[in-house]
N, C-alpha and C positions, 0 to 999 in steps of 0.2 A: 747360385741362389742360396740365401741363408733361410733356415726354417726355425721358427720359434714356437714354443708350446703356447696354446691359447689359455692364458691364465694358469691355474693349477691342474687343468685337464691334461690328458695324455695326447690330445689332438695337436699335431704339428701343422703350422700354416706358413706359407711363404711370406717373407718379410715384406715383399711387394705383392699386391693382389690386384684383381681386375673386377671392376663393377660396371653395371649396366645403366646406372642413373643417367638421365638426360638422353642417352643415345639409342638404346635398344627399343625397337618398336616405334620410335619416333623418327630418328635419322637412319637407323640401320635395319636392313632386312636380314633374313637368316643367313644368306651367303656372306654378307659383309661382317655380320656378327661372328660367324664361324671363323672368318679370316683373322679377326682381331683376337679371338680366344685362342686360336692355334698359335699365333705369334706370342701371346702371353705364356702359354703352356710350354712352348719351345724354350723360353727364357727361364723356366722353372716354376712359374706360377701354378699353385694348386688350389687357390682360394678364389671363388667366384661369387660376387655379391649381387643380390637382387632384392626386390621388394614387391609386395602385392600391388602397391599403388603406382609403381613405375609404368607409365603408358597405359594405365587402367588395366593391368594384368597382362598386356601384350608383351611386356619385357620378359616375363617368366616363360611365356610360350616360345618366344624367339630363342631364348637361351636354351630351353629344353630341346628344341629342334636342332639348334646348332651343335649341341652335345651329341645328338644321335647322328648328325651328318659327319661329325668328326670321328665317331666310332669309339669314343673313350670308354674304357672299362670303369665301372662305378667306383671301384676302390681307389682310382687314381686322382680324384679331385674332390674338393670340398665345395658344396653349394649351399647358399643361404637364402632366406627371405625374411621379410619384416611385416608386421601387422599393427594396425591402429586406425588408419584413415578410412579403410573400407571402400568397397566398390558399388554398394547399393544404398539407396536413400531410405531404407526402412529404419525405424527407430533404433533397433538393436544392431545395426550394421555400419554405423558411421561414428568415427571418433570415439571408439570404445575398446576396452579390453575385457569385456564380459565373457563368460564361459561360452555362451551360445555363439557369439561371433568368432572367437578364437578357434574353437574346435572345427567349425565349418570352414573358416578361412584357410586353415592349413590344408584341409582335405582338398579344397578347390585349387590351391596352389599346386599340390601334387598332380592333379589332373592336368593343369596347364603345362607343367614341366614334363609330364610323362614319366615321373619317377615314383618309386615306392616309398622313399623317405628323403628328407632333407638333413643336412649335417648340423646346421645351426639355424634356429628360428629366433627372431627378436620381437620384443614389444617395441614398436617403432617410436612411440612416445608414451609418457606416463598418462594414466587416466584417473583423474581425481574423483570421478563419479562412480567408479566401480570399487568395491572393497578389495584392497590389495591381496588379501588372503584368497579371494576368488580367482584373481588373475594368476597368482603364483601356483595355485592348485591346478588350474587349467593348463598352464605351460608344462607343469610336471606330468600331467596326464597325456599331453601330446607326445611326450617321450615314452611314457609307459605303453602307449598304443603303437609304438614303433614308427610314428610319423616323422620323428626327428630324433637326433642323438644328443643334442645340447640346446640350451636356450640362454638368451641374454637380453639386454636392453639397449635402447638407443636414445640418446639425449635425455637421460634421466638424471635427476639431482643425486648427489652422493648419499643423502639421507634416504632417498627412495630406494636406491640400490641396496643399501645396507639393510633396510627394513625387509625388502623382498628376500634377501639372503637369509636373514634370521628366521623369518616365517618358514621358509622351506627347510632350513636346517633343523628347526625345532620339531617339525612334523615328519621328518625323514623323507621329504620330497626332494626332487632334483633341484639343486641350487643353480642360480644364474652364474655363468662362468665368464661372461664378457660384456662389455659396453661398447657401443659404436658412437663415438662423439666426433664432432667436427674438430679438426686440429691442424693448424698451420702457423706460420710465423706471425700472423696478425690475430690469432685466436688461440691463446695458450693456457689461460687460467684454469679452465675446467680440468684438462688432462694433467697439468703440472702441479696444481695446488688443491683444487677441490677434491680430486680423487686420490690424493697422495696416500692417505691412510688405508684406502681400500686395496691397494696393491699388496700390502703386507698383511692386513687384517683378514681379508677373505680371498686373496689370490686373484684379484680381478684382472682379466685380460682386456685388451682394447683393440678394436678393428677400426682405425681412424679413417675419416673421409675428408675430401676437399683439401689435399695437401698444397694445391696451387691457388687456393682462394679464388676459385672460379676463373682462373687464368691470370689474375692480377699479378701473381708472383713470377709469371713468365716474362714480364716486361713488355708484352706485346701491345699494351695499351698506353705506354709512356708517351707516344707521339700521336695519339688519337685512336679511334676505334676502327679496326679493319672491317671492311664489308663482309657480312656473313658470319662474323665472329659471335661468340656467345653473348657478348655485351650488347648485341643488337636485339636480343630476344627477351622480352618482358621481364620476368622475375630475376634475370641475371644482369639487368641493365646497370645496376649499381657499380659494377666493376669498370664500366667505361665512363662513369660520371666524371665530369671535369674536376669537381671538388675532390673526389676520391683520388684522382690522378695527382692533383696538386699536393694533397695531404701526404702521399707516400712517395712522391717523385724522388726526392733526395735519397731516401732510404733505399728505394729500388735501384737507383743508379749506383749506390755504394755496394748493394748486394750484387749487382751485375759485375762490378769490379772484382769481387771475391770469386764469382763464377769463372770469370776470365782467367784469374790467377790459378784456379784449380783445373782449367781446361775443360769446363763443362758448360752446359746451358744453365740459365737461371732456373728453369723448370726442374732440371735434374738435381740441382743443388737444393731446391725447396723440398723435393720429395725425399732426398737423402737426409736432410736435416730432420724431418719428421721420423724417419726410420732410425736415426741415431739415438733416439730416446729409448732406453731399455725397457720402459714401461709400455711401449707400443708393441703389440704383437704383430700387426700387419698394417701397412699403409695401402688403402684402396685407391687405385688409379683408374682413370677412364680414358677412352680414346674412340675415335670414329674411323680410324684407318690403321692398318698394321704398322705403318711407318711411325705413327704416333706411339704405338705400343713399344716399339723398339727404342724410340727416343726416351720414353719414360723409364724403361728398364736400364738405360744407361746410368741411372742413379746408383745402381749397384756398384759401379766402379768408383763413385765418389764417396760412398759410405765409409770405407776404411780411412779416409782423410779427415773425418769429423770426430776428433777426440773431444773430450770435455771442454778443453780450452777453446778450440776452434768453434765448437757449437755455441759456447757462450758469447764469443765475439760476434757471431752472426746474429744471435738473438738480440744483442745490444744495439744493433743497427736499427731495429724496429721498436726499441723500448721507449723512445721519446713520444 
């Protein structure tokens, strides 16, 4: 496993990480979650991603119990959570980054996890209705209170991230160190272009999600939608849409040819391609079974094959 520093911080994170979105608390109970996390840790993963909104808070509880079941020492892993959507219908508790919500939400997460602090906390989306100064001060105070060590953003625009950094820097508050954006072969612009100046100007780290484009880049939908797959479930149905399959069919088949040439699966190549970007600190993977974790970790063997030339060739497949 390769470890990279998260932005300009001293925190080292595994280049492949493990997240609970979609699975924990919905598909996985504590026993199965622990089995997946153990498989990830065995491969060298030390970064475990979560969010308050995942399964309505249940995902945090499951991950916390899984960690206790596994008996991991607190220094041996990095655990995160994210805030914005909220769990309550009160006016100050939904779709907000106001101080009241943030300070209470982080404390509630700690109770669900059964931990005394989180390593990284994120603002899960930007909030145009709360003064940015208030949000930045609240996130800095979360760290000063010992409830977290670092903070970042998720799916914020470059100008919003820069403004938050400058406010914090000007007042001597804790600056955001990382952004969590979607990033894969079909969704590249934000990470590769919009944030480009932020990597050098403020030392932004990235913890990217959805390397498989909800499974589309694995090729499993090329010949239809397998029963029980993610494409059969509501919000993820787009990946199994016939129009989407037709749009990407030729590119996916060419991509599959490259994977065969390299002796790996399409999924492993898609994950490795994301990790081959030096501006990516860690690629968050997900799984519902330890065997899937092991398969995803196989991307580590592909990573050395992806020099700049090969990386560009693969990107060009999906450029049309």
